C-alpha positions as CSV (number, residue, x, y, z in Angstrom):
1,M,18.1,-1.9,16.2
2,T,16.2,-4.0,13.7
3,V,15.9,-2.2,10.4
4,I,12.6,-2.8,8.6
5,D,11.7,-1.3,5.2
6,A,8.0,-0.3,5.3
7,D,7.6,-0.4,1.5
8,T,9.1,-2.8,-1.0
9,H,7.5,-4.7,-3.9
10,L,7.7,-8.2,-5.3
11,Y,6.9,-8.9,-9.0
12,E,4.2,-11.5,-9.6
13,G,5.1,-14.3,-12.0
14,R,3.3,-14.5,-15.4
15,D,0.8,-17.1,-14.1
16,V,0.9,-16.6,-10.4
17,W,-2.8,-15.7,-10.3
18,A,-3.9,-18.8,-12.3
19,A,-1.6,-21.0,-10.3
20,H,-3.1,-19.9,-7.0
21,A,-6.7,-19.4,-8.0
22,D,-9.4,-22.1,-7.4
23,P,-9.4,-24.4,-10.5
24,D,-13.0,-23.5,-11.5
25,R,-12.2,-19.8,-11.4
26,R,-8.9,-19.7,-13.3
27,H,-10.7,-18.2,-16.4
28,L,-11.0,-15.0,-14.2
29,A,-7.3,-14.9,-13.3
30,L,-4.9,-12.2,-14.5
31,R,-1.8,-13.1,-16.5
32,I,1.1,-11.5,-18.1
33,A,1.4,-11.9,-21.9
34,D,3.6,-10.4,-24.7
35,D,2.3,-8.5,-27.7
36,D,3.6,-8.9,-31.2
37,H,6.4,-6.4,-30.5
38,G,7.6,-8.3,-27.4
39,H,6.1,-5.9,-24.8
40,A,4.6,-7.6,-21.8
41,W,1.1,-6.7,-20.6
42,L,-1.0,-7.4,-17.6
43,M,-4.1,-9.1,-19.1
44,L,-7.5,-10.4,-18.1
45,G,-8.5,-12.7,-20.8
46,D,-7.9,-10.8,-24.0
47,R,-8.2,-7.4,-22.3
48,R,-5.1,-5.3,-21.6
49,I,-5.1,-3.9,-18.1
50,H,-1.7,-2.2,-18.1
51,L,1.8,-2.4,-19.5
52,A,4.0,-4.8,-17.5
53,E,7.1,-2.8,-17.1
54,V,10.5,-3.7,-15.6
55,H,11.6,-0.8,-13.3
56,H,15.1,0.4,-12.7
57,P,15.4,1.5,-9.1
58,G,16.2,5.2,-8.8
59,D,15.8,5.8,-12.6
60,V,12.4,7.3,-13.5
61,T,13.6,8.6,-16.9
62,S,14.2,5.1,-18.2
63,M,10.5,4.4,-17.7
64,G,9.6,7.3,-19.9
65,H,12.0,6.1,-22.6
66,Y,10.4,2.7,-22.5
67,R,6.8,3.9,-22.6
68,R,7.7,6.1,-25.6
69,R,9.0,3.0,-27.5
70,V,5.7,1.3,-26.8
71,R,3.7,4.2,-28.0
72,E,5.8,4.4,-31.2
73,G,5.3,0.7,-32.0
74,L,9.0,-0.1,-31.6
75,P,9.9,-3.6,-30.5
76,A,11.2,-4.5,-27.1
77,E,14.9,-4.2,-26.9
78,V,15.2,-7.0,-24.3
79,P,12.5,-9.7,-23.7
80,Y,10.6,-9.2,-20.5
81,D,11.8,-12.3,-18.8
82,E,15.5,-11.5,-19.5
83,A,15.0,-7.9,-18.4
84,L,13.5,-8.9,-15.0
85,P,16.2,-9.5,-12.4
86,R,15.7,-12.5,-10.2
87,H,15.6,-10.6,-6.9
88,F,12.6,-8.6,-8.3
89,W,10.4,-11.7,-8.2
90,D,12.1,-14.6,-6.3
91,P,11.3,-14.3,-2.6
92,A,14.2,-16.5,-1.5
93,V,16.7,-14.4,-3.5
94,R,15.1,-11.2,-2.2
95,R,15.4,-12.5,1.4
96,D,19.1,-13.3,0.9
97,R,19.7,-9.9,-0.7
98,L,18.4,-7.9,2.3
99,D,21.8,-7.8,4.0
100,E,23.3,-6.1,1.0
101,M,20.4,-3.6,1.0
102,G,21.1,-2.7,4.6
103,L,17.9,-4.3,5.8
104,D,17.0,-6.9,8.5
105,E,13.4,-7.3,7.3
106,A,11.1,-5.8,4.7
107,V,7.4,-5.3,4.1
108,V,6.5,-6.7,0.6
109,F,3.6,-5.3,-1.4
110,P,2.5,-6.6,-4.8
111,N,3.8,-5.0,-7.9
112,F,1.1,-5.6,-10.6
113,G,-1.5,-5.9,-7.9
114,L,-1.3,-2.1,-7.6
115,L,-2.6,-1.6,-11.2
116,W,-5.8,-3.5,-11.6
117,E,-8.4,-3.0,-8.8
118,R,-10.3,-0.1,-10.4
119,H,-10.3,-1.9,-13.8
120,L,-12.1,-4.9,-12.2
121,A,-14.4,-2.8,-10.0
122,S,-17.5,-3.9,-12.0
123,D,-16.5,-7.6,-11.7
124,L,-16.5,-8.4,-8.0
125,E,-16.0,-12.2,-8.7
126,A,-12.8,-11.5,-10.7
127,T,-11.7,-9.1,-8.0
128,K,-12.0,-11.7,-5.3
129,V,-10.4,-14.4,-7.4
130,N,-7.3,-12.3,-8.0
131,M,-7.0,-10.9,-4.5
132,A,-7.3,-14.4,-3.1
133,A,-4.7,-15.7,-5.5
134,W,-2.1,-13.1,-4.5
135,N,-2.9,-13.8,-0.9
136,R,-2.2,-17.5,-1.2
137,W,1.1,-16.7,-2.9
138,A,1.8,-14.2,-0.2
139,V,1.6,-17.0,2.4
140,A,4.3,-18.9,0.4
141,V,6.4,-15.7,0.2
142,A,6.2,-15.3,4.0
143,Q,7.4,-18.9,4.4
144,E,10.3,-18.3,2.0
145,G,11.1,-15.1,3.8
146,Q,11.8,-17.0,7.0
147,G,10.6,-14.1,9.2
148,R,12.5,-11.5,7.1
149,L,9.8,-10.8,4.5
150,H,6.4,-9.6,5.5
151,P,4.0,-9.8,2.5
152,V,0.9,-7.6,2.4
153,A,-2.4,-9.2,1.5
154,H,-4.8,-7.5,-0.9
155,L,-8.4,-7.2,0.4
156,S,-11.7,-5.6,-0.4
157,L,-14.5,-4.7,2.1
158,R,-17.2,-5.2,-0.5
159,D,-18.0,-8.8,0.4
160,R,-18.2,-9.8,4.1
161,P,-17.8,-13.6,3.7
162,F,-14.8,-13.1,1.4
163,L,-13.1,-10.7,3.8
164,E,-13.7,-12.8,6.9
165,D,-12.5,-15.9,5.1
166,Q,-9.4,-14.2,3.8
167,L,-8.6,-12.8,7.3
168,R,-8.8,-16.3,8.8
169,Q,-6.5,-17.7,6.1
170,M,-4.1,-14.7,6.6
171,A,-3.9,-15.2,10.4
172,A,-3.3,-19.0,9.9
173,G,-0.6,-18.2,7.3
174,G,1.2,-15.6,9.3
175,L,0.3,-12.5,7.3
176,R,-0.2,-9.4,9.4
177,L,-0.8,-6.6,6.9
178,A,-3.5,-6.1,4.3
179,M,-3.8,-3.5,1.6
180,I,-7.3,-1.9,1.3
181,A,-8.4,1.1,-0.7
182,P,-8.8,4.5,1.1
183,A,-12.0,5.0,-0.8
184,L,-15.7,4.6,-0.7
185,V,-17.0,1.0,-0.5
186,D,-19.9,0.7,-2.9
187,G,-20.8,4.3,-2.2
188,R,-20.3,4.0,1.6
189,P,-17.6,5.8,3.6
190,L,-15.3,3.6,5.7
191,S,-17.0,4.8,8.8
192,H,-20.5,3.6,7.7
193,P,-22.2,1.5,10.3
194,D,-22.6,-1.3,7.8
195,L,-18.8,-1.7,7.7
196,D,-18.2,-1.8,11.5
197,W,-18.0,-5.5,11.3
198,A,-14.9,-5.2,9.1
199,W,-12.9,-3.2,11.7
200,S,-13.9,-5.8,14.3
201,A,-12.7,-8.5,12.0
202,F,-9.3,-6.8,11.5
203,E,-8.9,-6.5,15.3
204,D,-10.0,-10.1,16.0
205,H,-7.6,-11.6,13.6
206,G,-4.6,-9.3,14.4
207,V,-4.4,-7.9,10.9
208,T,-3.5,-4.3,10.2
209,P,-5.2,-2.6,7.2
210,V,-2.8,-0.4,5.2
211,F,-3.4,2.2,2.5
212,H,-0.9,2.3,-0.4
213,V,-0.6,3.8,-3.8
214,A,-2.8,1.7,-6.1
215,N,-5.4,2.0,-8.8
216,F,-8.3,2.5,-6.4
217,P,-11.2,4.8,-7.0
218,Q,-10.1,8.5,-7.3
219,P,-11.1,10.9,-4.5
220,F,-12.2,13.5,-7.0
221,H,-14.7,13.3,-9.9
222,E,-13.4,11.3,-12.8
223,R,-13.6,14.2,-15.2
224,W,-10.8,15.9,-13.4
225,Y,-8.5,13.3,-15.0
226,T,-9.8,13.5,-18.5
227,G,-7.0,13.5,-21.1
228,D,-4.3,12.1,-18.9
229,P,-3.0,8.9,-20.6
230,D,-1.8,7.4,-17.2
231,D,-4.9,6.0,-15.6
232,V,-3.0,4.6,-12.6
233,A,-1.0,7.7,-11.7
234,P,-2.4,10.7,-13.5
235,V,-0.6,13.9,-12.7
236,L,-3.4,15.2,-10.5
237,S,-3.2,12.0,-8.4
238,S,0.5,12.6,-7.9
239,V,-0.1,16.2,-6.9
240,F,-2.8,15.2,-4.5
241,I,-1.3,11.8,-3.5
242,W,-2.0,12.5,0.2
243,T,-5.7,13.3,-0.3
244,P,-7.1,9.7,-0.2
245,P,-5.4,8.6,3.0
246,A,-6.1,12.0,4.7
247,L,-9.8,11.8,3.8
248,A,-10.0,8.1,4.9
249,L,-8.2,8.7,8.2
250,A,-10.3,11.8,9.0
251,D,-13.5,9.8,8.4
252,L,-12.3,7.0,10.7
253,A,-11.3,9.5,13.4
254,V,-14.1,12.0,13.5
255,N,-16.8,9.4,13.0
256,G,-15.6,7.3,15.9
257,V,-14.2,4.1,14.2
258,L,-10.8,4.5,15.9
259,A,-12.5,5.3,19.2
260,R,-14.7,2.2,19.0
261,H,-11.9,-0.1,17.8
262,P,-8.9,0.8,20.0
263,R,-7.0,-2.3,19.0
264,L,-7.2,-1.3,15.3
265,R,-3.9,-0.2,13.8
266,V,-3.6,1.5,10.4
267,G,-0.6,1.9,8.2
268,V,-0.1,4.4,5.3
269,M,2.6,3.6,2.8
270,E,3.9,5.4,-0.3
271,L,1.2,8.1,0.0
272,S,3.7,10.7,1.3
273,A,3.9,12.1,4.9
274,I,4.6,15.8,4.6
275,W,0.9,16.5,4.9
276,V,0.6,14.9,8.4
277,P,1.4,17.9,10.6
278,M,-1.0,20.2,8.8
279,F,-3.6,17.4,8.7
280,L,-3.5,16.9,12.5
281,L,-3.9,20.6,13.0
282,M,-6.8,20.8,10.6
283,L,-8.4,17.7,11.9
284,D,-8.8,19.0,15.4
285,G,-9.5,22.5,14.2
286,G,-12.3,21.4,11.9
287,F,-13.8,19.1,14.5
288,D,-13.8,21.8,17.1
289,F,-15.2,24.5,14.9
290,H,-18.0,22.2,13.8
291,A,-18.9,21.4,17.4
292,R,-19.0,25.1,18.4
293,F,-20.9,26.2,15.3
294,N,-23.6,23.5,15.7
295,G,-23.8,23.5,19.5
296,R,-22.6,19.9,19.9
297,P,-19.8,17.7,18.4
298,L,-20.5,15.4,15.5
299,H,-19.8,12.5,17.9
300,D,-18.8,12.4,21.6
301,L,-15.2,11.4,21.6
302,D,-13.0,10.8,24.7
303,L,-9.9,12.1,22.8
304,R,-9.2,14.7,20.3
305,P,-9.4,13.3,16.7
306,S,-5.6,13.8,16.3
307,E,-4.9,11.8,19.4
308,Y,-6.6,8.7,17.8
309,I,-4.4,9.2,14.8
310,R,-1.3,9.4,17.0
311,R,-2.4,6.3,19.0
312,Q,-3.4,4.1,16.1
313,V,-1.8,5.2,12.8
314,R,1.7,5.1,11.4
315,V,2.8,6.8,8.1
316,A,5.8,5.9,5.8
317,A,7.8,9.0,4.9
318,F,10.0,9.5,1.9
319,G,13.5,10.4,2.7
320,Y,13.3,13.7,0.8
321,E,10.4,14.8,3.0
322,R,12.8,15.1,5.8
323,P,11.3,12.8,8.4
324,D,13.7,14.2,11.0
325,R,11.7,17.5,10.8
326,L,8.3,15.7,10.6
327,I,9.0,13.9,13.8
328,H,9.6,17.3,15.5
329,Q,6.4,18.6,14.1
330,A,4.0,15.7,14.6
331,G,5.7,13.1,16.8
332,E,7.2,9.7,16.2
333,L,4.5,8.5,13.7
334,F,6.8,7.9,10.7
335,M,8.5,4.9,9.1
336,F,11.5,4.4,6.8
337,C,10.6,3.3,3.3
338,S,12.4,2.8,0.0
339,D,9.8,1.7,-2.6
340,F,12.4,-0.8,-3.9
341,P,12.6,-1.8,-6.7
342,H,10.4,0.9,-8.3
343,A,11.9,3.6,-10.5
344,E,10.8,6.3,-8.1
345,G,12.3,4.4,-5.2
346,L,15.8,4.0,-3.8
347,A,18.4,1.8,-5.4
348,R,20.3,1.5,-2.0
349,P,17.4,1.6,0.5
350,L,19.0,2.3,3.8
351,E,22.1,4.2,2.6
352,D,20.1,6.5,0.2
353,Y,17.4,7.1,2.8
354,R,19.8,8.1,5.5
355,G,21.5,10.5,3.1
356,L,18.2,12.2,2.4
357,C,16.6,12.0,5.8
358,G,18.8,14.2,7.9
359,P,19.8,13.5,11.5
360,V,17.2,11.9,13.8
361,E,17.5,12.0,17.5
362,E,18.6,8.7,19.0
363,A,15.3,8.3,20.9
364,A,13.3,8.4,17.7
365,T,15.6,6.4,15.5
366,D,14.4,2.9,16.5
367,R,10.8,3.8,15.7
368,L,11.6,5.4,12.4
369,Y,13.8,2.6,11.1
370,G,11.8,-0.4,12.3
371,G,9.9,0.0,15.5
372,N,6.8,1.5,14.0
373,V,6.6,-1.1,11.3
374,A,7.1,-3.8,13.9
375,W,4.1,-2.3,15.8
376,L,1.9,-2.5,12.7
377,L,3.0,-6.1,12.4
378,G,1.7,-6.8,15.9
379,A,4.6,-5.9,18.3
380,D,3.5,-4.6,21.7
381,A,5.5,-1.4,21.7
382,S,3.4,1.7,21.0
């Protein structure tokens, strides 16, 4: 069995965006800079986007202590560059550390790339510059990974030439996963006819779009989050972490996108999984009720909406969600994930996950611990 972690992260270097941006666009590149107290910040020009924190895997409380020091104006106890372990940011060192982590391979998401998308929403040019910069570095990460690291590109559906160009470069560079927001695209749902070209492009280039925790547009009105100091992960977003992917997947299923694009595969990472059994039940129930109540279905589909989800979607499950039970309830749709090296993640990815997960039947083990991720990466097994 090849063990593949569906959700790990690699820290971007201080100037990785500028180093990989087009020379005439480097003024739009993000960077990491220190304040007068020695705290590092993700910046765009002179604008602070978010605190650039060093996580401690499995230790959420230490994050709170650090944020409190920042709020109180206390100096950093350790300079950012000294506090950041090499395997957090160096792809070659991370690759060589996989054996110690119990992993054969790992999917690698950005770290600071999760923080800025909504902040730059009004500046599409800067959005594209910084996405493209990460994507160029991701190709280099894949090469350093020697088949063991699978970096995830960062894309937007807001600009057709940009997306198509990025997908071409991804395919040429060996990238097979791309993070997109489970959110409206300039006011349009993901199933809007004007976006059908995007799903065809993903299919044609063999790239799998994935939803992941990030600072994308919230699914509820912004005023619900008023007063919460954490604009990336306000408490209501944590409570309803499953809502954005559930809404996006329901839209893609009931409005026929998955039916029209049978080669499209979709991944869901770090957005929980315990909601999936109820979601599949409600998805079919809501679709059927609507059809009966209105005398016809919203769209004529050859399969039940839940069957398209089972056919084309895979979901990463936290160990504490008991994926062994989820498999019995909803089928073999789930993937092992650690969220390493984030504080809310697992310090010992495979060992800690198995301790939380519970026993999985032998027939489902391969898919949970690697097979489903391999499928999202383009393997033929369903």
